[in-house]
Structure formats: structure tokens, C-alpha cells
C-alpha positions in Angstrom: 27.7 41.7 -27.1 24.6 43.9 -26.9 25.2 42.5 -23.1 28.9 44.3 -22.9 26.7 47.2 -24.9 24.8 47.8 -22.4 27.3 47.5 -19.2 30.0 49.7 -20.5 26.7 52.8 -21.8 25.4 51.8 -17.6 29.6 53.0 -15.9 29.3 55.8 -18.7 26.6 56.9 -17.9 27.9 56.4 -13.8 30.7 58.6 -14.6 28.8 61.4 -15.9 26.3 61.7 -13.3 30.0 61.7 -10.6 31.1 64.5 -12.4 27.8 66.3 -12.7 27.0 65.5 -9.4 30.7 67.0 -8.1 30.6 70.4 -10.2 27.1 71.2 -9.2 27.3 70.1 -5.8 30.3 71.8 -4.8 29.5 72.3 -1.2 30.1 69.2 2.0 27.6 67.9 4.4 27.4 65.8 7.4 25.9 62.5 7.0 25.1 60.6 10.6 24.9 57.6 11.0 24.2 57.0 14.6 23.6 60.2 17.6 27.5 59.5 18.4 28.5 59.6 14.5 28.9 61.8 11.9 30.7 62.0 8.5 31.7 65.4 6.7 30.9 64.6 2.8 31.1 66.6 -0.6 27.1 66.2 -0.9 27.6 65.0 -4.7 30.0 62.1 -3.5 26.8 61.7 -0.9 24.5 61.4 -3.8 26.8 59.2 -5.6 27.2 56.7 -2.9 23.5 56.8 -2.3 22.9 55.7 -5.4 25.4 53.3 -5.7 24.4 51.0 -3.0 21.0 51.6 -4.4 22.2 49.9 -7.1 23.7 47.8 -5.3 20.9 46.0 -3.5 19.3 45.8 -6.8 22.4 43.4 -8.2 21.8 41.2 -5.1 18.5 41.1 -4.7 18.0 40.3 -8.7 20.6 37.5 -7.7 19.2 35.9 -5.1 16.0 35.5 -7.5 17.5 34.5 -9.8 19.4 32.2 -7.9 16.5 30.9 -6.1 14.8 30.8 -8.7 17.1 28.4 -10.2 17.5 26.1 -7.0 13.5 25.6 -7.7 14.0 23.9 -10.5 16.8 22.0 -9.7 14.7 20.7 -7.0 11.5 20.1 -9.0 13.5 18.4 -12.0 15.2 16.5 -9.1 11.9 15.7 -8.2 11.1 14.1 -10.7 13.9 12.2 -11.9 13.2 10.1 -8.2 9.5 9.7 -8.6 9.9 8.0 -12.3 12.8 6.1 -11.0 10.1 5.1 -7.6 7.5 4.2 -10.9 10.0 1.9 -12.5 11.1 0.1 -9.6 6.9 -0.1 -8.6 6.6 -1.6 -12.0 9.4 -4.1 -12.0 8.3 -5.3 -8.4 4.0 -5.5 -9.9 5.9 -7.0 -13.1 7.9 -9.7 -10.8 4.9 -10.9 -8.3 2.8 -11.3 -11.8 5.7 -13.7 -13.2 5.6 -15.6 -9.7 9.2 -13.6 -8.3 7.6 -12.8 -4.8 11.0 -12.1 -3.2 12.5 -10.1 -5.8 8.9 -8.1 -6.3 9.2 -7.1 -2.7 13.5 -6.5 -2.5 12.4 -3.7 -5.4 9.2 -2.2 -4.1 11.5 -1.8 -0.4 13.6 -0.3 -2.3 10.9 2.5 -4.0 9.6 3.0 -0.9 12.7 3.1 0.6 13.7 6.1 -1.9 10.4 7.8 -1.1 8.8 6.9 2.3 6.0 9.5 1.9 5.2 7.0 -2.0 1.9 5.2 -0.9 1.8 3.7 -4.2 4.7 1.6 -3.1 3.6 1.0 0.7 0.5 -0.6 -0.5 1.9 -1.7 -3.1 4.4 -3.9 -0.9 1.3 -4.6 2.1 -0.2 -6.1 -0.3 2.5 -8.1 -1.8 2.3 -10.2 1.3 -1.2 -10.5 2.5 -0.9 -12.0 -1.2 0.7 -14.8 0.8 -0.9 -14.6 3.7 1.5 -13.1 5.1 -0.7 -10.5 7.5 1.1 -9.1 10.5 4.3 -8.1 8.1 1.7 -6.6 5.5 0.4 -4.8 8.7 3.8 -3.8 9.8 4.1 -2.2 6.4 0.9 -0.3 6.3 1.7 0.8 10.3 4.7 2.1 9.1 3.4 3.7 6.2 0.4 5.8 8.5 3.1 7.2 11.2 5.2 9.6 7.8 1.9 9.6 6.2 -1.3 9.6 9.4 -4.1 11.8 7.7 -3.7 9.5 4.2 -7.1 7.7 4.3 -6.2 4.8 1.9 -3.1 3.6 3.7 -5.7 3.8 6.7 -8.7 2.2 5.7 -5.7 -0.3 4.1 -4.1 -0.5 7.2 -7.5 -1.6 9.4 -7.9 -4.3 6.9 -5.0 -6.1 7.5 -5.7 -5.6 11.3 -8.6 -7.4 10.8 -6.9 -10.0 8.9 -5.0 -10.7 12.2 -7.6 -10.9 14.9 -6.7 -7.5 15.9 -10.7 -6.5 15.5 -11.1 -3.6 18.7 -7.9 -2.4 16.9 -9.4 -2.5 12.8 -12.8 -1.0 14.1 -11.2 2.4 15.8 -9.0 2.1 12.5 -12.1 2.4 10.1 -14.0 4.6 12.8 -11.5 7.5 12.4 -11.4 7.1 8.3 -15.2 6.9 8.8 -14.8 10.6 10.3 -13.5 11.9 7.6 -15.5 10.2 5.0 -18.5 9.8 6.5 -20.3 9.3 3.5 -17.8 6.2 1.3 -19.0 3.2 1.0 -16.1 0.5 1.4 -14.9 2.3 4.9 -18.9 1.8 5.8 -19.2 -1.6 4.0 -16.1 -2.6 6.5 -16.3 -1.3 9.6 -20.3 -2.9 9.1 -18.6 -6.3 8.8 -16.3 -5.7 11.9 -19.3 -4.7 14.1 -21.4 -7.1 13.2 -18.3 -9.8 13.4 -17.5 -8.3 17.2 -20.8 -8.5 18.1 -22.4 -4.9 18.0 -25.3 -5.6 16.7 -26.5 -2.1 17.4 -23.3 -0.4 15.9 -23.8 -2.5 12.5 -27.2 -1.7 12.5 -26.7 2.3 12.5 -23.8 1.8 9.6 -26.2 -0.6 7.6 -29.0 2.1 8.0 -26.4 5.1 6.4 -25.1 2.7 3.6 -28.7 1.9 2.8 -29.0 5.8 2.4 -26.5 5.8 0.4 -27.2 3.3 -2.8 -27.7 5.2 -5.8 -29.0 2.0 -7.4 -32.8 -0.1 -6.1 -30.4 -3.1 -7.9 -29.8 -5.7 -4.4 -31.2 -2.9 -2.1 -34.3 -5.3 -0.9 -31.0 -7.6 -0.1 -29.2 -4.4 2.8 -32.6 -4.2 4.2 -32.7 -8.0 4.5 -29.5 -7.5 6.3 -30.6 -4.1 8.2 -33.9 -5.6 9.2 -31.3 -8.8 10.7 -29.4 -6.8 12.5 -31.9 -4.4 14.2 -32.9 -8.2 15.6 -30.0 -8.6 16.9 -29.2 -5.8 18.7 -33.3 -6.3 20.3 -32.4 -9.6 21.0 -29.2 -8.1 23.1 -31.1 -6.2 25.8 -31.9 -8.2 28.8 -34.7 -5.7 30.1 -37.4 -8.1 28.6 -39.6 -5.2 28.2 -37.9 -2.9 26.2 -37.0 -6.3 23.6 -40.7 -6.0 23.4 -40.8 -2.4 22.4 -37.7 -3.1 19.9 -39.4 -6.7 18.6 -42.6 -4.5 18.1 -40.8 -2.0 16.1 -39.1 -4.7 13.7 -42.9 -6.0 13.2 -44.4 -3.1 12.0 -42.0 -2.6 9.3 -41.2 -6.5 8.4 -44.6 -8.7 9.8 -43.6 -11.7 9.0 -40.7 -12.3 10.0 -40.6 -15.3 12.0 -37.5 -15.0 14.2 -38.7 -11.6 15.9 -42.2 -13.2 16.2 -40.8 -16.2 17.9 -38.4 -14.1 20.7 -41.4 -11.2 20.8 -43.5 -14.4 22.2 -41.2 -16.2 24.5 -40.1 -11.8 26.0 -43.9 -11.6 27.1 -44.0 -15.0 28.5 -40.8 -14.4 30.3 -43.0 -10.7 31.8 -45.9 -13.5 32.8 -47.8 -12.0 29.8 -48.3 -16.1 28.3 -51.8 -15.1 26.6 -51.1 -11.9 24.9 -47.7 -13.9 23.7 -50.5 -17.1 22.3 -52.7 -14.1 20.7 -48.6 -13.3 19.0 -47.6 -16.5 18.1 -51.9 -17.7 17.0 -51.5 -14.4 14.3 -49.0 -14.8 13.0 -49.1 -18.9 13.0 -52.4 -18.6 10.4 -51.0 -16.2 8.1 -47.7 -18.4 7.8 -48.1 -21.6 9.3 -44.8 -22.7 10.6 -44.9 -26.3 13.5 -42.4 -23.5 15.5 -45.0 -21.8 16.0 -47.8 -24.5 16.6 -45.1 -26.5 19.3 -44.2 -23.0 21.1 -48.2 -22.7 21.4 -48.2 -25.8 22.6 -45.7 -26.2 25.1 -47.4 -22.9 26.8 -50.7 -24.3 27.5 -51.8 -25.2 30.5 -55.2 -27.0 29.9 -57.0 -30.0 27.2 -59.0 -27.6 25.7 -55.6 -24.7 24.9 -53.9 -28.2 23.5 -56.5 -29.0 21.7 -57.1 -25.1 20.2 -53.6 -26.3 18.9 -54.0 -29.2 17.9 -57.3 -28.1 15.6 -55.2 -25.1 14.0 -52.5 -27.6 12.7 -55.1 -29.7 11.0 -56.3 -26.7 9.4 -52.7 -25.9 8.0 -51.9 -29.2 7.5 -51.8 -29.0 4.3 -49.0 -26.6 4.5 -46.7 -27.7 7.2 -44.4 -31.4 6.9 -46.4 -34.2 7.9 -44.1 -36.4 10.7 -43.6 -32.8 12.1 -47.8 -32.2 12.3 -47.7 -35.8 13.6 -44.9 -35.4 16.2 -47.4 -32.8 17.4 -50.4 -34.1 18.3 -48.9 -37.2 19.5 -46.9 -34.9 22.5 -50.2 -33.4 23.4 -52.3 -36.6 23.0 -49.6 -37.0 25.7 -50.0 -34.5 28.1 -53.9 -35.1 28.0 -53.1 -39.0 29.2 -54.5 -40.4 25.8 -52.2 -42.2 25.1 -53.4 -44.7 22.6 -54.2 -42.1 19.7 -50.6 -40.6 21.0 -48.6 -44.2 20.0 -51.0 -44.0 16.6 -49.5 -40.5 15.4 -46.4 -41.6 16.4 -46.9 -45.7 14.5 -47.7 -43.6 11.3 -44.8 -41.0 10.7 -42.5 -42.5 8.4 -39.0 -42.4 9.8 -38.9 -43.5 13.4 -35.3 -43.0 13.5 -35.2 -38.5 14.0 -34.8 -37.4 17.4 -37.9 -35.4 17.5 -39.4 -38.7 17.2 -37.5 -40.8 19.6 -37.7 -38.1 22.2 -41.6 -38.4 21.9 -41.5 -42.4 21.8 -39.6 -42.3 25.0 -41.6 -39.4 26.7 -44.5 -41.9 26.0 -43.1 -44.8 27.7 -42.1 -42.7 29.9 -45.5 -41.8 30.9 -47.0 -45.2 31.0 -44.7 -46.0 33.6 -41.6 -48.1 31.3 -38.9 -45.7 32.6 -36.7 -48.5 31.6 -37.7 -49.0 27.8 -37.6 -44.8 28.0 -34.2 -45.2 28.6 -33.2 -46.9 26.3 -34.7 -45.2 23.7 -33.5 -41.8 24.5 -29.8 -43.5 25.4 -28.6 -43.5 21.1 -29.4 -39.3 21.3 -27.4 -38.8 24.1 -24.5 -41.3 23.5 
């Protein structure tokens, strides 16, 4: 009722205004639409026409605004209904999966994904369903389609990298995780996955670089020593990939500056020195390490690179001094080998006869060496035959 009264009042006002305009402005004026088009009309009519046109434009603008608002509201409600339906389908699919109805679960999840192709949760759930049953190629296919639609989504790209890794496509998985790392350089799970992929493909320097950043991001000290040990191992493996022995020595020395008792680096440092004919320096490195941490492997290395009897006896003395820290049988075999090289064959035999387990390959090899030194090639061969058969 009020709306009708308002419209009637507006119409009455407009009629009154038209009458007033005609009465007060009886003269005609020229109204030009262009250089060649001109209309002559009463001034009052021109004013009324202008007013009506302005009111009409305002009404159209208000109507269009209301229509657009109603359309936006309808679209938002439709989107909300669609999202609710997709969410319901996802929950139903998850429930079916927990119930062991894998195929029905996948069918429901596919339906949810078709209804909303940009819903990453539906795609991730469907891919996880395939992963759970070892169908990695199917999971990869789903995730590739999802990434094609949402190329910037880090969750989809990360899971695609994991799927590629499970499919054995290590290089592709690395490239995918690298793109995620560019987006989120501090994401721990991306660094862990990328580090492990680098390690699996033998890219030890890259693995060490990622591991170092990962350690820097750790908020807790719990387990940090284990992570530092892993970094040390990566650096060692990276150093061992260097062909130039001099450069390898520099890297190993830098590693030992931080972890002086790291056995693999000590052994390899001496080997690299021997490689560039710095045997004396290698023996010093190994002897120093042996005194600090007695290991039979170091003693064997030292013995293998001694060129005279005095040097071999020095190794034997070192082994005897550290006998309480070494395996007794291993020490006896080493002394026997030193004696064989010095032609003290009776002494070598006594050492080998006191070994508690003479069936090990190391002991049998030493016996064969002794027989060969005595000129008994047949017996040496009979001793070695079980080792090569």
C-alpha cells in the first residue's frame, strides 16, 4: 500500500512539474543531436524530456544492480550447495574405503571430483585410494590431471612428486619437488623428500645442501645429532665422487676438521694420499687415527703400504700395544701376514695355528699365502678353492 501511494505521489509530482514547465516556459528552443540533426521544441518539453530520461536511466541502473545482486546470491547459494554435495560424497567415499569397499569408494570419489574438478581434497583422496593398494600409476594419473587444473597448488604438486617417486620416475619426482621447494623453500616435508630422492639417485652434494638447510629449520634439538650424522655421511659420499684426488683430499680434510674420528673419511683420506704418491703422509694419518681409535682396518692399511721390514714391525708393535681393543684373531692374522712378508714363515704358522676360528676367508687366505711362500702351490690352491667356488 505504501509503495503504491509513493508511486502515485511521484506521478502527481511529475504531472504538476510538466504543467508548471509548460506554463512558465512557453517559448521554443533548438535541440541539436549532431551538426546536421536539429529539433525545435518548447523549452518546457525539453526540460521534462531530460528529467524523464534521467529518471529512466536511474531506474535501469537500480534494476540492473538488483538483478546482478540476485544473480550473485543465486550463484553463491549454488556453489555452497555444490560444495556441500561434494563434501558429502567425499565423506561417503572415505567411509566406504574404511569399510573395505574400495571400488565403491573410488566410484563415489570420482563422482565428487567430476562435480568439482578444482576440489583438490577429492583428487587427493582418490589418489590415496590407489596408493593404498599399490596402484601407483593410477594415483600418478589422477594427480597429473589435478595439477593440470591447479598448477600452483603445492599439496597437489608434492603428492604428484611422491607418486612419481613410487613409480620409479626419480628424475621427474625430483623436478616436481624442486618446483615446490622454489615456492616454499622452508617446507620441511619437501626438503626431506627431496633429500631422500637426491640420495637415492647418488646426488650426494645436492642431498647435503638440502640436509644442511633442513637442520637449520629444525625448531627442536631432539634428534638433531642424528641429522648431523646424516649430513656428515652425505658430505663424505659427495667427496668420494670427486675424481681429482687432490680436491678429494681437501674435502675429506674439511670433513675431518668437524668430525675427526669419522672412520670412513680417515680411511679414504689415506687412500687418496696414496693415490697421489703421498704414502708417508697417508701412513701418518692412519697411525695417528689408530692410536686414538684402534681399528684393525687401519692396521691392515698401514701394513699393506709398508715397503720394508722396519715399517711392518712398527705396525705390529702398534697392534700389540692396542691388543686389548682389537679382535684377537684379526690381530693374529695381521701379525702372520707381516711375518710372511718378512719370510718369518715359522712365526707366521704359529700365529695362524692359534686362531680360534680357522675357517674364515681371511684366515684361509693367510694360510694360502703361507703355503705359496713355501713353494707349495698345490696346497695353496686347495686352501683357496673353497673361497672361489
